[in-house]
Structure formats: C-alpha cells, structure tokens
C-alpha positions, 0 to 999 in steps of 0.5 A, a space after each residue: 500500500 503506497 503512503 501519502 503523496 509527498 508534501 513538497 512538489 517542486 516544479 522545474 523549468 525546462 532549462 533547469 531540467 536540461 541543466 540537471 540532465 547535463 550535470 547527471 552525466 558528468 563523471 568528474 563532478 562531486 557525487 552529491 552534485 550528481 545525486 541532486 541532478 539525478 533527483 531533479 531528472 527523476 522528479 521531472 518525469 515522476 513528480 509523485 514518486 515517494 521519498 523512499 523510491 527516489 532515494 533508492 533510485 539515486 542511492 541516497 538516504 530518504 531524508 536527503 530526498 526530503 531535504 532537497 524536495 523541500 528546498 526546491 519547493 521553497 527556495 527554487 532550483 539550485 544544485 549547489 550547497 548553501 554556504 556553511 557557517 564557520 571560520 574561513 580557511 586560512 593559508 599561511 605561507 
C-alpha cells in the first residue's frame, strides 16, 4: 500500500531540467552534485514518486530526498550547497 503523496512538489523549468540532465552525466563532478541532478531528472518525469523510491533510485538516504524536495519547493532550483557557517580557511605561507 503506497503512503501519502509527498508534501513538497517542486516544479522545474525546462532549462533547469536540461541543466540537471547535463550535470547527471558528468563523471568528474562531486557525487552529491550528481545525486541532486539525478533527483531533479527523476522528479521531472515522476513528480509523485515517494521519498523512499527516489532515494533508492539515486542511492541516497530518504531524508536527503526530503531535504532537497523541500528546498526546491521553497527556495527554487539550485544544485549547489548553501554556504556553511564557520571560520574561513586560512593559508599561511
């Protein structure tokens, strides 16, 4: 028996989906970047897919899927991480 429909349903424009398709094919990009791109591609084709099924298809934890679905719904499309707090790196010669 399938669970309820996911609360956050992000919608992507065609340019964003094209960018995600290009990013998903990259072999030298960080894996987290590629995972997010694959999530966008799958969500554009199957918007009602469950968190668990999407996580299994991409190879991430379901909480990661929930986090990015919410972020894309609330803040808009981006495959990049948000800046982290903390002291900037210091290089001393």
